[in-house]
N, CA and C atoms of all chains as a GROMACS GRO file, in nm:
protein
  630
    1UNK      N    1  11.020  13.386   6.390
    1UNK     CA    2  11.110  13.268   6.479
    1UNK      C    3  11.243  13.313   6.518
    2UNK      N    4  11.239  13.317   6.658
    2UNK     CA    5  11.387  13.382   6.712
    2UNK      C    6  11.478  13.249   6.786
    3UNK      N    7  11.571  13.241   6.732
    3UNK     CA    8  11.653  13.130   6.770
    3UNK      C    9  11.754  13.161   6.816
    4UNK      N   10  11.770  13.096   6.986
    4UNK     CA   11  11.890  13.155   7.067
    4UNK      C   12  12.000  13.043   7.036
    5UNK      N   13  12.121  13.105   7.058
    5UNK     CA   14  12.247  13.009   7.072
    5UNK      C   15  12.352  13.079   7.161
    6UNK      N   16  12.436  12.993   7.229
    6UNK     CA   17  12.530  13.092   7.294
    6UNK      C   18  12.649  13.024   7.266
    7UNK      N   19  12.707  13.077   7.122
    7UNK     CA   20  12.805  13.022   7.088
    7UNK      C   21  12.917  13.175   6.992
    8UNK      N   22  12.877  13.274   7.008
    8UNK     CA   23  12.936  13.373   6.935
    8UNK      C   24  13.028  13.413   7.082
    9UNK      N   25  13.170  13.470   7.012
    9UNK     CA   26  13.276  13.515   7.141
    9UNK      C   27  13.275  13.663   7.036
   10UNK      N   28  13.250  13.756   7.152
   10UNK     CA   29  13.269  13.895   7.136
   10UNK      C   30  13.361  13.998   7.208
   11UNK      N   31  13.451  14.021   7.159
   11UNK     CA   32  13.513  14.107   7.250
   11UNK      C   33  13.451  14.262   7.229
   12UNK      N   34  13.444  14.273   7.387
   12UNK     CA   35  13.374  14.377   7.411
   12UNK      C   36  13.474  14.544   7.388
   13UNK      N   37  13.418  14.624   7.411
   13UNK     CA   38  13.497  14.743   7.390
   13UNK      C   39  13.572  14.777   7.489
   14UNK      N   40  13.537  14.719   7.642
   14UNK     CA   41  13.569  14.716   7.752
   14UNK      C   42  13.714  14.579   7.744
   15UNK      N   43  13.746  14.540   7.611
   15UNK     CA   44  13.816  14.432   7.633
   15UNK      C   45  13.821  14.299   7.672
   16UNK      N   46  13.687  14.283   7.773
   16UNK     CA   47  13.693  14.157   7.781
   16UNK      C   48  13.634  14.103   7.692
   17UNK      N   49  13.639  13.929   7.712
   17UNK     CA   50  13.591  13.836   7.594
   17UNK      C   51  13.488  13.753   7.648
   18UNK      N   52  13.380  13.768   7.642
   18UNK     CA   53  13.289  13.676   7.711
   18UNK      C   54  13.198  13.643   7.576
   19UNK      N   55  13.120  13.502   7.651
   19UNK     CA   56  13.051  13.472   7.552
   19UNK      C   57  12.912  13.530   7.532
   20UNK      N   58  12.877  13.576   7.407
   20UNK     CA   59  12.761  13.667   7.401
   20UNK      C   60  12.655  13.544   7.316
   21UNK      N   61  12.516  13.611   7.426
   21UNK     CA   62  12.390  13.506   7.375
   21UNK      C   63  12.354  13.517   7.203
   22UNK      N   64  12.325  13.473   7.134
   22UNK     CA   65  12.306  13.527   7.008
   22UNK      C   66  12.129  13.517   6.947
   23UNK      N   67  12.101  13.581   6.904
   23UNK     CA   68  11.916  13.598   6.874
   23UNK      C   69  11.920  13.603   6.715
   24UNK      N   70  11.884  13.473   6.643
   24UNK     CA   71  11.897  13.512   6.488
   24UNK      C   72  11.728  13.540   6.465
   25UNK      N   73  11.756  13.649   6.406
   25UNK     CA   74  11.622  13.684   6.369
   25UNK      C   75  11.554  13.687   6.216
   26UNK      N   76  11.468  13.679   6.164
   26UNK     CA   77  11.426  13.636   6.042
   26UNK      C   78  11.282  13.769   5.979
   27UNK      N   79  11.298  13.758   5.860
   27UNK     CA   80  11.229  13.866   5.812
   27UNK      C   81  11.047  13.832   5.868
   28UNK      N   82  11.026  13.740   5.936
   28UNK     CA   83  10.869  13.674   5.954
   28UNK      C   84  10.882  13.706   6.132
   29UNK      N   85  11.000  13.725   6.180
   29UNK     CA   86  10.984  13.736   6.392
   29UNK      C   87  10.897  13.811   6.397
   30UNK      N   88  10.871  13.816   6.480
   30UNK     CA   89  10.746  13.907   6.568
   30UNK      C   90  10.823  14.062   6.664
   31UNK      N   91  10.865  14.168   6.612
   31UNK     CA   92  10.935  14.268   6.695
   31UNK      C   93  10.957  14.238   6.831
   32UNK      N   94  10.794  14.239   6.860
   32UNK     CA   95  10.781  14.285   7.012
   32UNK      C   96  10.823  14.104   7.054
   33UNK      N   97  10.813  14.020   7.048
   33UNK     CA   98  10.876  13.862   7.031
   33UNK      C   99  11.038  13.883   7.048
   34UNK      N  100  11.080  13.932   6.931
   34UNK     CA  101  11.208  13.956   6.983
   34UNK      C  102  11.253  14.071   7.064
   35UNK      N  103  11.217  14.166   7.097
   35UNK     CA  104  11.201  14.294   7.197
   35UNK      C  105  11.214  14.203   7.330
   36UNK      N  106  11.113  14.156   7.339
   36UNK     CA  107  11.118  14.023   7.480
   36UNK      C  108  11.244  13.972   7.506
   37UNK      N  109  11.296  13.913   7.394
   37UNK     CA  110  11.368  13.822   7.390
   37UNK      C  111  11.523  13.918   7.467
   38UNK      N  112  11.549  14.052   7.398
   38UNK     CA  113  11.660  14.076   7.376
   38UNK      C  114  11.657  14.154   7.535
   39UNK      N  115  11.559  14.184   7.631
   39UNK     CA  116  11.534  14.258   7.753
   39UNK      C  117  11.559  14.176   7.838
   40UNK      N  118  11.510  14.025   7.818
   40UNK     CA  119  11.563  13.912   7.905
   40UNK      C  120  11.672  13.878   7.870
   41UNK      N  121  11.738  13.884   7.804
   41UNK     CA  122  11.870  13.866   7.801
   41UNK      C  123  11.968  13.973   7.867
   42UNK      N  124  11.949  14.065   7.796
   42UNK     CA  125  12.048  14.200   7.873
   42UNK      C  126  12.026  14.202   8.058
   43UNK      N  127  11.885  14.207   8.069
   43UNK     CA  128  11.855  14.183   8.232
   43UNK      C  129  11.977  14.059   8.273
   44UNK      N  130  12.004  13.962   8.238
   44UNK     CA  131  12.061  13.867   8.307
   44UNK      C  132  12.238  13.872   8.261
   45UNK      N  133  12.209  13.936   8.100
   45UNK     CA  134  12.399  13.864   8.067
   45UNK      C  135  12.478  13.996   8.014
   46UNK      N  136  12.391  14.116   8.047
   46UNK     CA  137  12.397  14.269   7.979
   46UNK      C  138  12.394  14.306   7.864
   47UNK      N  139  12.425  14.198   7.756
   47UNK     CA  140  12.427  14.202   7.624
   47UNK      C  141  12.403  14.090   7.566
   48UNK      N  142  12.346  14.133   7.436
   48UNK     CA  143  12.366  14.031   7.315
   48UNK      C  144  12.349  14.050   7.200
   49UNK      N  145  12.356  13.944   7.125
   49UNK     CA  146  12.404  13.980   6.966
   49UNK      C  147  12.292  13.932   6.889
   50UNK      N  148  12.200  14.005   6.826
   50UNK     CA  149  12.158  14.009   6.722
   50UNK      C  150  12.165  13.955   6.581
   51UNK      N  151  12.180  13.853   6.463
   51UNK     CA  152  12.158  13.831   6.364
   51UNK      C  153  12.098  13.827   6.308
   52UNK      N  154  12.099  13.904   6.147
   52UNK     CA  155  11.992  13.920   6.050
   52UNK      C  156  12.056  13.926   5.938
   53UNK      N  157  11.982  13.810   5.823
   53UNK     CA  158  12.019  13.825   5.673
   53UNK      C  159  11.947  13.842   5.592
   54UNK      N  160  11.964  13.960   5.523
   54UNK     CA  161  11.873  14.059   5.431
   54UNK      C  162  11.783  14.149   5.493
   55UNK      N  163  11.690  14.217   5.403
   55UNK     CA  164  11.613  14.358   5.423
   55UNK      C  165  11.524  14.316   5.541
   56UNK      N  166  11.447  14.242   5.536
   56UNK     CA  167  11.367  14.249   5.610
   56UNK      C  168  11.382  14.175   5.712
   57UNK      N  169  11.497  14.092   5.738
   57UNK     CA  170  11.500  14.079   5.912
   57UNK      C  171  11.583  14.156   5.947
   58UNK      N  172  11.640  14.269   5.916
   58UNK     CA  173  11.721  14.317   5.941
   58UNK      C  174  11.638  14.475   5.998
   59UNK      N  175  11.500  14.471   5.913
   59UNK     CA  176  11.410  14.559   5.916
   59UNK      C  177  11.361  14.524   6.122
   60UNK      N  178  11.319  14.354   6.072
   60UNK     CA  179  11.248  14.308   6.197
   60UNK      C  180  11.374  14.328   6.345
   61UNK      N  181  11.503  14.374   6.316
   61UNK     CA  182  11.589  14.348   6.418
   61UNK      C  183  11.583  14.470   6.449
   62UNK      N  184  11.570  14.590   6.344
   62UNK     CA  185  11.583  14.705   6.433
   62UNK      C  186  11.482  14.750   6.526
   63UNK      N  187  11.340  14.715   6.472
   63UNK     CA  188  11.225  14.803   6.520
   63UNK      C  189  11.226  14.691   6.685
   64UNK      N  190  11.292  14.569   6.682
   64UNK     CA  191  11.303  14.497   6.797
   64UNK      C  192  11.367  14.599   6.886
   65UNK      N  193  11.487  14.583   6.848
   65UNK     CA  194  11.556  14.691   6.920
   65UNK      C  195  11.485  14.824   7.008
   66UNK      N  196  11.418  14.926   6.902
   66UNK     CA  197  11.363  15.023   6.952
   66UNK      C  198  11.296  14.959   7.046
   67UNK      N  199  11.206  14.877   7.040
   67UNK     CA  200  11.091  14.818   7.141
   67UNK      C  201  11.153  14.776   7.270
   68UNK      N  202  11.251  14.718   7.244
   68UNK     CA  203  11.384  14.669   7.356
   68UNK      C  204  11.380  14.784   7.444
   69UNK      N  205  11.458  14.902   7.394
   69UNK     CA  206  11.492  15.001   7.483
   69UNK      C  207  11.353  15.056   7.550
   70UNK      N  208  11.249  15.060   7.537
   70UNK     CA  209  11.142  15.073   7.603
   70UNK      C  210  11.137  15.018   7.720
   71UNK      N  211  11.144  14.868   7.708
   71UNK     CA  212  11.125  14.751   7.828
   71UNK      C  213  11.227  14.760   7.939
   72UNK      N  214  11.320  14.842   7.896
   72UNK     CA  215  11.459  14.763   7.984
   72UNK      C  216  11.442  14.953   8.041
   73UNK      N  217  11.388  15.026   7.982
   73UNK     CA  218  11.454  15.161   8.047
   73UNK      C  219  11.384  15.204   8.169
   74UNK      N  220  11.317  15.126   8.224
   74UNK     CA  221  11.253  15.175   8.328
   74UNK      C  222  11.358  15.094   8.443
   75UNK      N  223  11.394  15.019   8.379
   75UNK     CA  224  11.550  14.990   8.498
   75UNK      C  225  11.645  15.076   8.455
   76UNK      N  226  11.680  15.183   8.459
   76UNK     CA  227  11.757  15.274   8.411
   76UNK      C  228  11.865  15.215   8.331
   77UNK      N  229  11.839  15.115   8.212
   77UNK     CA  230  11.919  15.075   8.093
   77UNK      C  231  11.917  15.151   7.971
   78UNK      N  232  12.039  15.204   7.962
   78UNK     CA  233  11.998  15.311   7.829
   78UNK      C  234  12.054  15.205   7.692
   79UNK      N  235  11.992  15.155   7.659
   79UNK     CA  236  12.084  15.016   7.548
   79UNK      C  237  12.071  15.075   7.387
   80UNK      N  238  12.242  15.041   7.317
   80UNK     CA  239  12.258  15.110   7.253
   80UNK      C  240  12.313  14.998   7.151
   81UNK      N  241  12.321  14.998   7.006
   81UNK     CA  242  12.342  14.910   6.920
   81UNK      C  243  12.438  14.957   6.841
   82UNK      N  244  12.537  14.815   6.815
   82UNK     CA  245  12.647  14.827   6.768
   82UNK      C  246  12.704  14.754   6.629
   83UNK      N  247  12.627  14.822   6.473
   83UNK     CA  248  12.612  14.699   6.380
   83UNK      C  249  12.722  14.694   6.333
   84UNK      N  250  12.757  14.559   6.235
   84UNK     CA  251  12.884  14.513   6.182
   84UNK      C  252  12.855  14.396   6.077
   85UNK      N  253  12.913  14.382   6.006
   85UNK     CA  254  12.887  14.265   5.889
   85UNK      C  255  12.943  14.141   5.985
   86UNK      N  256  12.859  14.043   5.896
   86UNK     CA  257  12.908  13.900   5.957
   86UNK      C  258  12.871  13.798   5.858
   87UNK      N  259  12.999  13.729   5.853
   87UNK     CA  260  12.932  13.583   5.715
   87UNK      C  261  12.891  13.475   5.817
   88UNK      N  262  12.779  13.439   5.742
   88UNK     CA  263  12.697  13.355   5.802
   88UNK      C  264  12.698  13.231   5.740
   89UNK      N  265  12.747  13.108   5.766
   89UNK     CA  266  12.730  13.025   5.646
   89UNK      C  267  12.588  12.942   5.700
   90UNK      N  268  12.505  12.915   5.615
   90UNK     CA  269  12.406  12.849   5.540
   90UNK      C  270  12.365  12.743   5.499
   91UNK      N  271  12.325  12.640   5.547
   91UNK     CA  272  12.352  12.517   5.414
   91UNK      C  273  12.488  12.512   5.359
   92UNK      N  274  12.601  12.512   5.413
   92UNK     CA  275  12.702  12.540   5.345
   92UNK      C  276  12.768  12.659   5.211
   93UNK      N  277  12.639  12.727   5.258
   93UNK     CA  278  12.647  12.866   5.158
   93UNK      C  279  12.685  12.986   5.213
   94UNK      N  280  12.815  13.029   5.171
   94UNK     CA  281  12.827  13.214   5.271
   94UNK      C  282  12.781  13.322   5.244
   95UNK      N  283  12.660  13.340   5.332
   95UNK     CA  284  12.618  13.460   5.342
   95UNK      C  285  12.636  13.576   5.409
   96UNK      N  286  12.619  13.730   5.367
   96UNK     CA  287  12.616  13.791   5.445
   96UNK      C  288  12.515  13.888   5.490
   97UNK      N  289  12.578  13.897   5.644
   97UNK     CA  290  12.459  13.943   5.731
   97UNK      C  291  12.498  14.066   5.799
   98UNK      N  292  12.404  14.076   5.903
   98UNK     CA  293  12.437  14.206   6.001
   98UNK      C  294  12.427  14.146   6.116
   99UNK      N  295  12.538  14.190   6.222
   99UNK     CA  296  12.516  14.145   6.360
   99UNK      C  297  12.503  14.318   6.435
  100UNK      N  298  12.429  14.290   6.548
  100UNK     CA  299  12.376  14.400   6.632
  100UNK      C  300  12.412  14.364   6.722
  101UNK      N  301  12.495  14.424   6.776
  101UNK     CA  302  12.522  14.371   6.926
  101UNK      C  303  12.458  14.537   7.038
  102UNK      N  304  12.408  14.450   7.092
  102UNK     CA  305  12.313  14.544   7.174
  102UNK      C  306  12.378  14.544   7.340
  103UNK      N  307  12.403  14.658   7.365
  103UNK     CA  308  12.500  14.681   7.531
  103UNK      C  309  12.439  14.787   7.555
  104UNK      N  310  12.457  14.771   7.707
  104UNK     CA  311  12.384  14.946   7.815
  104UNK      C  312  12.509  15.052   7.765
  105UNK      N  313  12.473  15.132   7.746
  105UNK     CA  314  12.556  15.234   7.700
  105UNK      C  315  12.666  15.255   7.809
  106UNK      N  316  12.053  15.825   4.701
  106UNK     CA  317  11.992  15.928   4.754
  106UNK      C  318  11.990  15.971   4.913
  107UNK      N  319  12.073  16.018   4.937
  107UNK     CA  320  12.098  16.100   5.040
  107UNK      C  321  12.043  16.238   5.041
  108UNK      N  322  11.920  16.257   5.142
  108UNK     CA  323  11.898  16.408   5.133
  108UNK      C  324  11.964  16.453   5.257
  109UNK      N  325  12.003  16.580   5.309
  109UNK     CA  326  12.012  16.606   5.457
  109UNK      C  327  11.958  16.737   5.478
  110UNK      N  328  11.834  16.770   5.606
  110UNK     CA  329  11.863  16.888   5.647
  110UNK      C  330  11.882  16.902   5.794
  111UNK      N  331  11.829  17.022   5.892
  111UNK     CA  332  11.873  17.010   6.013
  111UNK      C  333  11.789  17.095   6.089
  112UNK      N  334  11.657  17.017   6.054
  112UNK     CA  335  11.511  17.031   6.146
  112UNK      C  336  11.519  16.983   6.275
  113UNK      N  337  11.563  16.825   6.256
  113UNK     CA  338  11.559  16.779   6.408
  113UNK      C  339  11.586  16.832   6.559
  114UNK      N  340  11.483  16.847   6.577
  114UNK     CA  341  11.529  16.869   6.759
  114UNK      C  342  11.527  16.717   6.850
  115UNK      N  343  11.689  16.716   6.900
  115UNK     CA  344  11.700  16.608   6.969
  115UNK      C  345  11.753  16.586   7.125
  116UNK      N  346  11.685  16.553   7.229
  116UNK     CA  347  11.710  16.535   7.363
  116UNK      C  348  11.796  16.433   7.367
  117UNK      N  349  11.956  16.478   7.368
  117UNK     CA  350  12.022  16.354   7.395
  117UNK      C  351  12.016  16.278   7.562
  118UNK      N  352  12.086  16.227   7.547
  118UNK     CA  353  12.080  16.147   7.670
  118UNK      C  354  12.133  16.181   7.795
  119UNK      N  355  12.270  16.310   7.749
  119UNK     CA  356  12.312  16.420   7.858
  119UNK      C  357  12.193  16.551   7.903
  120UNK      N  358  12.070  16.550   7.832
  120UNK     CA  359  12.038  16.627   7.852
  120UNK      C  360  11.990  16.748   7.826
  121UNK      N  361  12.090  16.746   7.672
  121UNK     CA  362  12.147  16.875   7.614
  121UNK      C  363  12.027  16.903   7.505
  122UNK      N  364  11.960  16.960   7.422
  122UNK     CA  365  11.856  17.002   7.345
  122UNK      C  366  11.922  17.039   7.234
  123UNK      N  367  12.011  16.939   7.110
  123UNK     CA  368  12.062  17.041   7.008
  123UNK      C  369  11.994  17.027   6.864
  124UNK      N  370  12.029  17.087   6.766
  124UNK     CA  371  11.961  17.092   6.601
  124UNK      C  372  12.047  16.959   6.578
  125UNK      N  373  12.019  16.852   6.514
  125UNK     CA  374  12.086  16.719   6.467
  125UNK      C  375  12.054  16.713   6.314
  126UNK      N  376  12.173  16.721   6.251
  126UNK     CA  377  12.153  16.699   6.094
  126UNK      C  378  12.070  16.555   6.118
  127UNK      N  379  12.015  16.572   5.954
  127UNK     CA  380  11.909  16.467   5.955
  127UNK      C  381  11.944  16.448   5.829
  128UNK      N  382  11.989  16.291   5.826
  128UNK     CA  383  12.017  16.215   5.715
  128UNK      C  384  11.925  16.117   5.626
  129UNK      N  385  11.837  16.144   5.521
  129UNK     CA  386  11.720  16.076   5.493
  129UNK      C  387  11.764  15.964   5.379
  130UNK      N  388  11.756  15.852   5.433
  130UNK     CA  389  11.831  15.720   5.323
  130UNK      C  390  11.703  15.641   5.248
  131UNK      N  391  11.696  15.627   5.153
  131UNK     CA  392  11.637  15.526   5.094
  131UNK      C  393  11.657  15.381   5.029
  132UNK      N  394  11.568  15.326   4.975
  132UNK     CA  395  11.638  15.204   4.964
  132UNK      C  396  11.708  15.200   4.814
  133UNK      N  397  11.761  15.293   4.772
  133UNK     CA  398  11.847  15.310   4.694
  133UNK      C  399  11.970  15.383   4.723
  134UNK      N  400  11.998  15.434   4.804
  134UNK     CA  401  12.099  15.501   4.861
  134UNK      C  402  12.199  15.334   4.863
  135UNK      N  403  12.357  15.421   4.856
  135UNK     CA  404  12.439  15.328   4.840
  135UNK      C  405  12.531  15.360   4.976
  136UNK      N  406  12.505  15.272   5.110
  136UNK     CA  407  12.600  15.255   5.199
  136UNK      C  408  12.724  15.310   5.206
  137UNK      N  409  12.848  15.305   5.110
  137UNK     CA  410  12.907  15.403   5.127
  137UNK      C  411  12.913  15.517   5.124
  138UNK      N  412  12.830  15.571   5.040
  138UNK     CA  413  12.802  15.733   5.042
  138UNK      C  414  12.775  15.768   5.137
  139UNK      N  415  12.634  15.687   5.237
  139UNK     CA  416  12.576  15.706   5.372
  139UNK      C  417  12.657  15.739   5.431
  140UNK      N  418  12.784  15.663   5.455
  140UNK     CA  419  12.866  15.641   5.582
  140UNK      C  420  12.987  15.762   5.573
  141UNK      N  421  12.979  15.781   5.415
  141UNK     CA  422  13.085  15.880   5.432
  141UNK      C  423  12.994  16.033   5.507
  142UNK      N  424  12.905  16.008   5.439
  142UNK     CA  425  12.808  16.131   5.460
  142UNK      C  426  12.799  16.122   5.680
  143UNK      N  427  12.768  16.041   5.702
  143UNK     CA  428  12.742  16.027   5.893
  143UNK      C  429  12.902  16.027   5.934
  144UNK      N  430  13.005  16.003   5.869
  144UNK     CA  431  13.147  16.048   5.901
  144UNK      C  432  13.114  16.182   5.935
  145UNK      N  433  13.117  16.242   5.821
  145UNK     CA  434  13.169  16.353   5.812
  145UNK      C  435  13.102  16.477   5.906
  146UNK      N  436  12.954  16.419   5.915
  146UNK     CA  437  12.835  16.511   6.020
  146UNK      C  438  12.932  16.481   6.152
  147UNK      N  439  12.966  16.350   6.204
  147UNK     CA  440  12.987  16.296   6.351
  147UNK      C  441  13.136  16.365   6.360
  148UNK      N  442  13.226  16.395   6.313
  148UNK     CA  443  13.333  16.465   6.309
  148UNK      C  444  13.337  16.582   6.335
  149UNK      N  445  13.205  16.662   6.296
  149UNK     CA  446  13.211  16.841   6.241
  149UNK      C  447  13.106  16.863   6.419
  150UNK      N  448  12.996  16.773   6.380
  150UNK     CA  449  12.875  16.754   6.510
  150UNK      C  450  12.859  16.674   6.628
  151UNK      N  451  12.956  16.582   6.612
  151UNK     CA  452  12.968  16.494   6.728
  151UNK      C  453  12.847  16.396   6.683
  152UNK      N  454  12.670  16.410   6.633
  152UNK     CA  455  12.621  16.307   6.607
  152UNK      C  456  12.545  16.324   6.450
  153UNK      N  457  12.488  16.219   6.454
  153UNK     CA  458  12.352  16.249   6.326
  153UNK      C  459  12.275  16.197   6.329
  154UNK      N  460  12.131  16.230   6.269
  154UNK     CA  461  11.998  16.118   6.288
  154UNK      C  462  11.972  16.070   6.115
  155UNK      N  463  11.949  15.932   6.125
  155UNK     CA  464  11.923  15.908   6.046
  155UNK      C  465  11.839  15.873   6.031
  156UNK      N  466  11.740  15.871   5.917
  156UNK     CA  467  11.574  15.839   5.889
  156UNK      C  468  11.546  15.756   5.736
  157UNK      N  469  11.471  15.650   5.837
  157UNK     CA  470  11.441  15.567   5.683
  157UNK      C  471  11.275  15.493   5.692
  158UNK      N  472  11.219  15.467   5.570
  158UNK     CA  473  11.109  15.420   5.604
  158UNK      C  474  11.103  15.313   5.507
  159UNK      N  475  11.057  15.190   5.529
  159UNK     CA  476  11.059  15.044   5.476
  159UNK      C  477  11.202  14.997   5.525
  160UNK      N  478  11.180  14.855   5.457
  160UNK     CA  479  11.258  14.775   5.512
  160UNK      C  480  11.409  14.790   5.427
  161UNK      N  481  11.402  14.808   5.286
  161UNK     CA  482  11.497  14.840   5.214
  161UNK      C  483  11.561  14.900   5.283
  162UNK      N  484  11.521  15.009   5.289
  162UNK     CA  485  11.578  15.144   5.348
  162UNK      C  486  11.690  15.182   5.457
  163UNK      N  487  11.625  15.075   5.548
  163UNK     CA  488  11.648  15.030   5.670
  163UNK      C  489  11.758  14.982   5.704
  164UNK      N  490  11.770  14.827   5.575
  164UNK     CA  491  11.871  14.753   5.601
  164UNK      C  492  11.986  14.877   5.533
  165UNK      N  493  12.004  14.927   5.394
  165UNK     CA  494  12.098  15.035   5.368
  165UNK      C  495  12.125  15.127   5.459
  166UNK      N  496  12.063  15.156   5.592
  166UNK     CA  497  12.081  15.259   5.665
  166UNK      C  498  12.185  15.173   5.763
  167UNK      N  499  12.147  15.063   5.802
  167UNK     CA  500  12.241  14.988   5.876
  167UNK      C  501  12.354  14.979   5.872
  168UNK      N  502  12.355  14.909   5.749
  168UNK     CA  503  12.500  14.894   5.716
  168UNK      C  504  12.573  15.091   5.652
  169UNK      N  505  12.512  15.140   5.664
  169UNK     CA  506  12.567  15.258   5.618
  169UNK      C  507  12.658  15.278   5.797
  170UNK      N  508  12.584  15.237   5.845
  170UNK     CA  509  12.656  15.257   6.015
  170UNK      C  510  12.735  15.196   6.040
  171UNK      N  511  12.745  15.054   5.998
  171UNK     CA  512  12.826  14.971   6.030
  171UNK      C  513  12.940  15.003   5.965
  172UNK      N  514  12.948  15.051   5.824
  172UNK     CA  515  13.078  15.105   5.751
  172UNK      C  516  13.115  15.251   5.822
  173UNK      N  517  13.021  15.311   5.826
  173UNK     CA  518  13.071  15.490   5.892
  173UNK      C  519  13.196  15.453   6.029
  174UNK      N  520  13.124  15.300   6.091
  174UNK     CA  521  13.199  15.283   6.222
  174UNK      C  522  13.370  15.268   6.195
  175UNK      N  523  13.395  15.219   6.077
  175UNK     CA  524  13.533  15.197   6.030
  175UNK      C  525  13.584  15.359   5.989
  176UNK      N  526  13.541  15.419   5.938
  176UNK     CA  527  13.566  15.489   5.888
  176UNK      C  528  13.591  15.662   6.036
  177UNK      N  529  13.526  15.622   6.175
  177UNK     CA  530  13.535  15.722   6.233
  177UNK      C  531  13.656  15.669   6.359
  178UNK      N  532  13.677  15.514   6.328
  178UNK     CA  533  13.740  15.456   6.465
  178UNK      C  534  13.874  15.515   6.438
  179UNK      N  535  13.929  15.490   6.362
  179UNK     CA  536  14.067  15.569   6.328
  179UNK      C  537  14.092  15.686   6.457
  180UNK      N  538  13.995  15.784   6.423
  180UNK     CA  539  13.968  15.904   6.511
  180UNK      C  540  13.940  15.874   6.686
  181UNK      N  541  13.941  15.766   6.704
  181UNK     CA  542  13.918  15.732   6.797
  181UNK      C  543  13.775  15.725   6.855
  182UNK      N  544  13.669  15.713   6.782
  182UNK     CA  545  13.539  15.724   6.768
  182UNK      C  546  13.459  15.626   6.777
  183UNK      N  547  13.409  15.591   6.893
  183UNK     CA  548  13.306  15.413   6.911
  183UNK      C  549  13.199  15.494   6.866
  184UNK      N  550  13.124  15.451   6.739
  184UNK     CA  551  12.991  15.505   6.700
  184UNK      C  552  12.900  15.438   6.764
  185UNK      N  553  12.780  15.469   6.826
  185UNK     CA  554  12.673  15.383   6.890
  185UNK      C  555  12.548  15.434   6.794
  186UNK      N  556  12.448  15.371   6.775
  186UNK     CA  557  12.349  15.342   6.724
  186UNK      C  558  12.205  15.332   6.859
  187UNK      N  559  12.144  15.431   6.809
  187UNK     CA  560  12.023  15.434   6.922
  187UNK      C  561  11.877  15.471   6.810
  188UNK      N  562  11.793  15.318   6.789
  188UNK     CA  563  11.694  15.320   6.726
  188UNK      C  564  11.572  15.339   6.754
  189UNK      N  565  11.461  15.421   6.728
  189UNK     CA  566  11.319  15.471   6.761
  189UNK      C  567  11.243  15.456   6.667
  190UNK      N  568  11.147  15.470   6.678
  190UNK     CA  569  11.023  15.520   6.593
  190UNK      C  570  10.972  15.628   6.539
  191UNK      N  571  10.942  15.650   6.461
  191UNK     CA  572  10.942  15.794   6.404
  191UNK      C  573  10.813  15.839   6.284
  192UNK      N  574  10.699  15.928   6.325
  192UNK     CA  575  10.581  15.916   6.230
  192UNK      C  576  10.693  16.068   6.136
  193UNK      N  577  10.656  16.015   6.003
  193UNK     CA  578  10.716  16.115   5.924
  193UNK      C  579  10.600  16.121   5.795
  194UNK      N  580  10.554  16.266   5.762
  194UNK     CA  581  10.445  16.297   5.686
  194UNK      C  582  10.535  16.273   5.550
  195UNK      N  583  10.499  16.204   5.472
  195UNK     CA  584  10.522  16.203   5.295
  195UNK      C  585  10.374  16.264   5.200
  196UNK      N  586  10.440  16.326   5.149
  196UNK     CA  587  10.280  16.372   5.087
  196UNK      C  588  10.154  16.390   5.092
  197UNK      N  589  10.147  16.451   5.266
  197UNK     CA  590  10.033  16.450   5.356
  197UNK      C  591  10.003  16.333   5.378
  198UNK      N  592  10.044  16.237   5.353
  198UNK     CA  593  10.051  16.096   5.405
  198UNK      C  594  10.115  16.070   5.575
  199UNK      N  595  10.071  16.007   5.667
  199UNK     CA  596  10.171  15.971   5.768
  199UNK      C  597  10.220  15.822   5.756
  200UNK      N  598  10.362  15.804   5.749
  200UNK     CA  599  10.411  15.690   5.725
  200UNK      C  600  10.528  15.679   5.836
  201UNK      N  601  10.488  15.550   5.926
  201UNK     CA  602  10.602  15.491   6.056
  201UNK      C  603  10.748  15.498   6.007
  202UNK      N  604  10.798  15.546   6.042
  202UNK     CA  605  10.990  15.494   6.000
  202UNK      C  606  11.076  15.468   6.103
  203UNK      N  607  11.158  15.473   6.084
  203UNK     CA  608  11.283  15.404   6.165
  203UNK      C  609  11.402  15.553   6.238
  204UNK      N  610  11.399  15.604   6.323
  204UNK     CA  611  11.493  15.745   6.350
  204UNK      C  612  11.619  15.647   6.417
  205UNK      N  613  11.731  15.682   6.354
  205UNK     CA  614  11.862  15.635   6.403
  205UNK      C  615  11.971  15.719   6.409
  206UNK      N  616  11.980  15.734   6.554
  206UNK     CA  617  12.061  15.830   6.600
  206UNK      C  618  12.176  15.762   6.657
  207UNK      N  619  12.288  15.843   6.610
  207UNK     CA  620  12.425  15.783   6.588
  207UNK      C  621  12.546  15.892   6.639
  208UNK      N  622  12.576  15.844   6.731
  208UNK     CA  623  12.678  15.944   6.886
  208UNK      C  624  12.775  15.824   6.896
  209UNK      N  625  12.926  15.916   6.931
  209UNK     CA  626  12.984  15.834   7.002
  209UNK      C  627  12.989  15.765   7.144
  210UNK      N  628  13.005  15.670   7.237
  210UNK     CA  629  12.949  15.589   7.284
  210UNK      C  630  13.008  15.705   7.422
   0.00000   0.00000   0.00000
């Protein structure tokens, strides 16, 4: 499962505040599918945020990012990943997950 | 456990070929300890490579990278992470792991 929503507001290192498309990755997400989604959003919007909770989901997310680097490299985009912690509310319960912001270097 | 060795040779995006310190992270590694090791190597050698095999190890590695960003940010270093796949031989058996190259942006 990869769900997408455009609600996150991220202050990039350049000081811009843009809404960033968010892809939610689970432990059962297919890395190749997520990689395709990452590449698609990066091509149109420059950056994308991947959110994952738990080791299985983070594992799939990191694999997806590695694959997506290959997808966009032909277009001259050198993707990097910036991880941070994020508190996500699921069914009213707070859980700590990882946010992986993906941007051209 | 965090083990360190200096055997990997990585071609950086700037085209330099430098030996890069390698930190091997396991599922039982403490993210704060790994983060300290990452920050230490980055401060002296600009970059470090983290290797992890399996979801548990990759999870700890990503947490460590997120923490290490805070450690070096005060020194004006904006760390990014570049994931790729790596084949690692363990006891004569080939396993696929993740390499996370960590560099200043």
